[in-house]
C-alpha positions as CSV (number, residue, x, y, z in Angstrom):
1,M,5.4,-5.4,68.2
2,K,1.9,-5.9,66.9
3,F,0.1,-3.9,64.3
4,S,-3.6,-4.3,65.1
5,K,-4.6,-1.0,63.5
6,I,-3.9,0.3,60.1
7,Y,-5.1,3.8,59.7
8,R,-7.8,4.3,57.0
9,L,-6.2,5.6,53.8
10,T,-7.7,8.8,52.5
11,A,-6.7,11.1,49.7
12,S,-4.2,13.5,51.1
13,F,-3.5,17.1,50.2
14,V,0.1,17.7,49.4
15,A,2.5,20.6,49.0
16,G,1.9,22.6,45.9
17,I,0.4,26.1,46.2
18,V,0.6,28.5,49.1
19,I,-2.6,29.8,50.7
20,G,-1.8,33.1,52.6
21,G,-1.6,33.0,56.4
22,I,-0.3,34.9,59.4
23,L,2.8,34.1,61.4
24,F,2.1,31.2,63.9
25,S,4.3,32.5,66.7
26,D,3.6,29.6,69.2
27,A,5.0,26.9,66.8
28,P,8.3,25.3,67.8
29,A,11.5,26.4,66.0
30,E,14.4,24.4,64.8
31,N,17.5,24.8,66.9
32,N,19.8,25.3,64.0
33,I,17.6,27.7,61.9
34,K,17.3,31.4,62.5
35,K,13.9,32.9,62.0
36,D,13.3,36.1,60.1
37,E,16.8,36.1,58.7
38,K,17.2,38.9,56.1
39,K,18.0,37.9,52.6
40,P,21.7,38.8,51.9
41,E,22.3,41.7,49.5
42,K,24.2,41.1,46.3
43,T,27.6,42.5,47.1
44,G,29.6,40.4,44.7
45,K,30.8,38.1,47.6
46,V,29.5,34.6,48.0
47,I,27.5,34.6,51.2
48,C,26.1,31.5,52.9
49,P,22.6,32.6,53.9
50,N,20.8,31.1,56.9
51,I,17.4,29.5,56.3
52,A,14.4,31.0,58.1
53,L,11.7,28.5,59.2
54,Q,8.3,30.1,59.4
55,Y,5.1,28.7,60.6
56,D,1.9,30.1,59.1
57,T,-1.7,29.7,60.2
58,V,-4.1,29.1,57.3
59,Y,-7.8,29.5,58.0
60,V,-9.6,26.9,55.9
61,T,-13.2,27.4,54.7
62,D,-15.6,24.9,53.2
63,D,-15.2,26.8,49.9
64,M,-11.5,26.2,49.9
65,I,-11.9,22.5,50.4
66,D,-14.4,22.3,47.6
67,N,-12.4,24.4,45.1
68,F,-8.7,23.9,45.7
69,K,-7.3,20.6,44.6
70,V,-4.0,21.2,46.4
71,M,-3.3,23.3,49.5
72,S,0.2,23.8,50.8
73,A,1.4,22.0,53.9
74,G,4.9,23.2,53.3
75,V,7.1,25.0,50.8
76,F,10.8,25.8,50.4
77,M,11.4,29.1,48.7
78,P,15.1,28.8,47.8
79,Y,15.8,32.3,46.5
80,S,14.3,34.0,49.5
81,G,15.9,31.6,52.0
82,R,12.6,30.6,53.7
83,V,10.7,27.4,54.5
84,H,7.0,28.0,55.2
85,I,5.1,25.3,57.2
86,S,1.3,25.6,57.3
87,Y,-0.9,25.0,60.4
88,F,-4.5,24.7,59.3
89,K,-7.5,26.0,61.4
90,T,-11.2,26.2,60.6
91,D,-14.4,27.5,62.1
92,S,-16.4,25.1,59.9
93,R,-18.5,22.4,61.4
94,R,-18.4,20.3,58.3
95,P,-16.6,17.0,59.1
96,I,-14.6,16.9,55.8
97,T,-13.1,20.3,56.5
98,Q,-12.4,19.6,60.2
99,R,-10.8,16.2,59.1
100,F,-8.6,18.0,56.6
101,C,-7.2,20.4,59.2
102,S,-6.7,17.7,61.8
103,Q,-5.0,15.2,59.4
104,S,-2.8,17.9,57.9
105,N,-1.6,19.2,61.2
106,D,-0.7,15.7,62.3
107,Q,1.8,15.6,59.4
108,I,3.7,18.7,60.4
109,R,6.8,16.7,61.5
110,L,6.9,14.9,58.2
111,V,6.3,18.0,56.2
112,R,9.1,19.9,58.0
113,R,11.5,17.0,57.4
114,H,10.5,16.8,53.7
115,E,11.1,20.5,53.1
116,L,14.3,20.7,55.1
117,E,15.7,17.9,53.0
118,H,15.1,20.0,49.9
119,V,17.0,22.8,51.7
120,R,19.9,20.5,52.5
121,K,20.2,19.3,48.9
122,A,19.6,22.7,47.2
123,N,23.2,23.1,46.2
124,L,22.8,19.9,44.2
125,T,19.4,20.5,42.6
126,K,19.3,24.3,41.8
127,N,22.5,24.9,39.8
128,T,22.0,22.3,37.1
129,V,22.3,24.2,33.9
130,H,25.6,22.4,33.0
131,F,23.9,19.1,32.9
132,S,22.1,17.7,29.8
133,P,18.3,18.4,29.6
134,T,17.4,14.8,30.4
135,V,19.8,14.7,33.4
136,R,18.3,18.0,34.7
137,A,14.8,16.4,34.5
138,A,16.1,13.2,36.3
139,I,17.6,15.4,39.1
140,A,14.2,17.2,39.5
141,A,12.5,13.8,39.7
142,Q,15.0,12.3,42.2
143,N,14.8,15.5,44.3
144,E,11.0,14.7,44.7
145,I,11.8,11.0,45.5
146,M,14.5,11.5,48.1
147,A,12.3,13.9,50.1
148,P,9.6,11.3,50.8
149,A,12.4,8.9,51.6
150,S,13.4,11.2,54.4
151,E,9.8,11.2,55.6
152,I,10.0,7.4,55.9
153,I,13.1,7.7,58.0
154,E,11.5,10.3,60.2
155,A,8.3,8.2,60.6
156,L,10.4,5.1,61.7
157,D,12.4,7.2,64.1
158,Y,9.1,8.4,65.6
159,H,8.0,4.7,65.8
160,Y,11.1,4.0,67.9
161,E,10.5,7.1,70.1
162,T,6.8,6.4,70.8
163,G,6.4,2.6,70.2
164,H,3.6,3.4,67.7
165,P,3.5,4.0,64.0
166,Y,3.4,7.6,62.8
167,P,-0.3,8.7,62.8
168,T,-0.7,9.4,59.1
169,N,-3.0,8.7,56.2
170,K,-0.1,8.6,53.7
171,S,-0.1,5.1,52.2
172,F,3.6,5.1,51.4
173,I,4.5,5.7,55.0
174,L,2.1,3.1,56.3
175,Y,3.3,0.4,53.8
176,A,7.0,1.2,54.5
177,D,6.5,1.2,58.3
178,R,4.7,-2.2,58.1
179,E,7.3,-3.8,55.8
180,I,10.3,-2.4,57.7
181,T,9.1,-3.3,61.1
182,D,8.1,-6.8,60.0
183,L,11.7,-7.2,58.7
184,A,13.1,-5.9,61.9
185,M,11.0,-8.4,64.0
186,R,11.9,-11.4,61.7
187,Q,15.6,-10.5,61.9
188,N,15.6,-9.3,65.5
189,L,17.1,-6.0,64.4
190,S,18.0,-3.4,67.1
191,W,16.3,0.0,67.3
192,P,16.7,2.8,66.4
193,L,16.9,1.1,63.0
194,D,20.1,1.2,60.9
195,F,18.8,2.5,57.5
196,N,22.2,1.5,56.0
197,N,20.9,-2.1,56.2
198,P,20.5,-3.0,52.4
199,Q,17.1,-4.5,52.9
200,I,15.8,-1.5,54.8
201,A,17.3,0.9,52.2
202,D,15.6,-1.0,49.4
203,I,12.2,-0.6,51.2
204,V,12.8,3.1,51.7
205,M,13.7,3.7,48.1
206,K,10.9,1.5,46.8
207,Y,8.1,3.4,48.7
208,A,9.7,6.8,48.2
209,A,9.5,6.1,44.4
210,F,6.0,4.7,44.9
211,R,5.0,8.1,46.4
212,F,6.5,10.1,43.6
213,F,4.9,8.0,40.8
214,S,1.6,8.0,42.5
215,E,1.7,11.8,42.6
216,I,2.8,11.9,38.9
217,N,-0.3,9.9,38.1
218,R,-2.3,12.6,39.9
219,G,-0.8,15.2,37.6
220,L,1.7,16.6,40.0
221,Y,5.4,17.3,39.2
222,K,4.9,17.1,35.4
223,K,5.5,20.8,35.0
224,T,8.5,20.5,37.4
225,L,10.1,18.0,35.1
226,S,9.2,19.9,31.9
227,R,10.7,23.2,33.3
228,A,13.9,21.3,34.3
229,V,14.7,20.6,30.6
230,E,14.5,24.2,29.6
231,L,17.6,26.4,30.0
232,N,17.2,29.7,31.9
233,N,20.5,31.5,31.8
234,K,18.9,34.6,33.3
235,K,18.2,32.8,36.6
236,D,20.5,33.7,39.4
237,V,23.1,31.2,40.6
238,Y,21.9,29.6,43.7
239,I,24.0,30.5,46.7
240,T,24.6,27.5,49.0
241,N,22.6,27.9,52.2
242,N,23.9,27.2,55.7
243,M,22.4,23.7,55.8
244,C,24.0,22.4,52.6
245,D,27.0,20.2,52.6
246,D,29.6,22.2,50.7
247,C,31.5,19.0,49.7
248,A,28.4,17.2,48.3
249,P,28.7,18.6,44.7
250,I,32.2,17.1,44.4
251,M,30.7,13.6,44.5
252,F,27.5,14.4,42.7
253,H,27.7,13.2,39.1
254,P,24.3,11.9,38.1
255,E,25.3,11.8,34.4
256,I,27.5,8.8,35.3
257,G,25.2,7.4,38.0
258,M,26.8,9.0,41.0
259,W,23.6,10.0,42.9
260,A,24.8,9.3,46.5
261,P,25.0,12.9,47.9
262,L,21.3,13.4,47.1
263,W,20.4,10.4,49.3
264,Q,22.5,11.3,52.4
265,F,20.3,11.6,55.5
266,K,20.4,11.8,59.3
267,S,18.6,9.4,61.5
268,L,18.5,8.6,65.2
269,R,21.0,5.8,64.5
270,G,23.4,8.2,62.7
271,D,24.3,9.0,59.2
272,V,22.4,7.3,56.4
273,N,23.1,6.9,52.7
274,I,20.2,5.1,51.1
275,W,21.8,5.2,47.6
276,N,25.0,3.5,48.8
277,A,23.2,1.0,50.9
278,A,20.5,0.0,48.4
279,S,20.9,-3.0,46.1
280,I,22.0,-2.6,42.5
281,A,18.7,-4.1,41.4
282,Q,16.6,-1.5,43.4
283,K,18.7,1.4,42.1
284,Q,18.5,0.1,38.5
285,Q,14.7,-0.1,38.8
286,L,14.6,3.5,40.1
287,L,16.7,4.8,37.3
288,R,14.7,3.0,34.6
289,S,11.5,4.3,36.1
290,V,12.8,7.9,36.2
291,D,14.2,7.7,32.7
292,S,10.8,6.4,31.4
293,I,8.8,9.1,33.1
294,V,11.3,11.8,31.9
295,Q,10.9,10.6,28.3
296,K,7.1,10.4,28.6
297,I,6.7,13.9,30.1
298,T,9.4,15.9,28.3
299,G,9.3,14.0,25.0
300,K,12.0,14.0,22.4
301,K,12.3,17.8,22.6
302,A,14.5,17.4,25.6
303,Y,17.3,16.0,23.4
304,F,17.4,19.1,21.3
305,F,18.0,21.8,23.9
306,V,21.5,23.3,23.7
307,N,23.5,23.2,26.9
308,T,25.3,26.3,28.1
309,K,27.9,25.9,30.9
310,M,28.1,28.5,33.5
311,H,31.5,29.8,34.4
């Protein structure tokens, strides 16, 4: 398998704010997700709501490209039970605007996988008030690291399906694909790849973290971590959605280093747990890096918030 072409790396627009759109009715739907599912009423009973996957068409103008630093490719709205995926269209003849739409639309498969992993792990990442402030911030950080890890898995599965690397300008995907496929060729590994292979798991974790810290350097996710340290007892308890693993919280204890449920994925080869498969050295490096950025962003104030357990 030769790699004669590496796609030119360009600055990518990432999920952040939502630009309004209309329902894109011709887009494919996930088999296990019901569209237009109504939000369950508060009846006192715990209901497992279905997640609605909605495709929106966003019409992009030159002015939007010039003035918006971030435009949404996808967003998970946990308390309304919806995932919005954006399909970009434009009437502009300007190359940069046309290129943005084309490149963004090429990423829909990865964006969908990214957002659906947030959906699947919502019962681990939303009800965190019983954790210490710094652990809450670490959970928020790792939530934004595991989602790019799922994109890498999706991209390598695509590579197996098509025989070609995923057509993306995301550098972390390109680097991970190149390094993993080089490893697969050297060791004559079978495809679809087994991501429980410790060397492959290390690469996935490394480049997922690379993506997160690159985005932190661009100014993204800093407010996410800062908000995570603050208690909000008025916020509704998150009701587990139909895609969550109900048993996952039992084994999720990040305060003592038990992060595995957050790193559980599906691949063409079968179930994957990147946390359990990765080397101790790689996990320690990730934990140190996350602790460092949490301390830098939240500062010493995080240690002075008072915890309140929810009963």
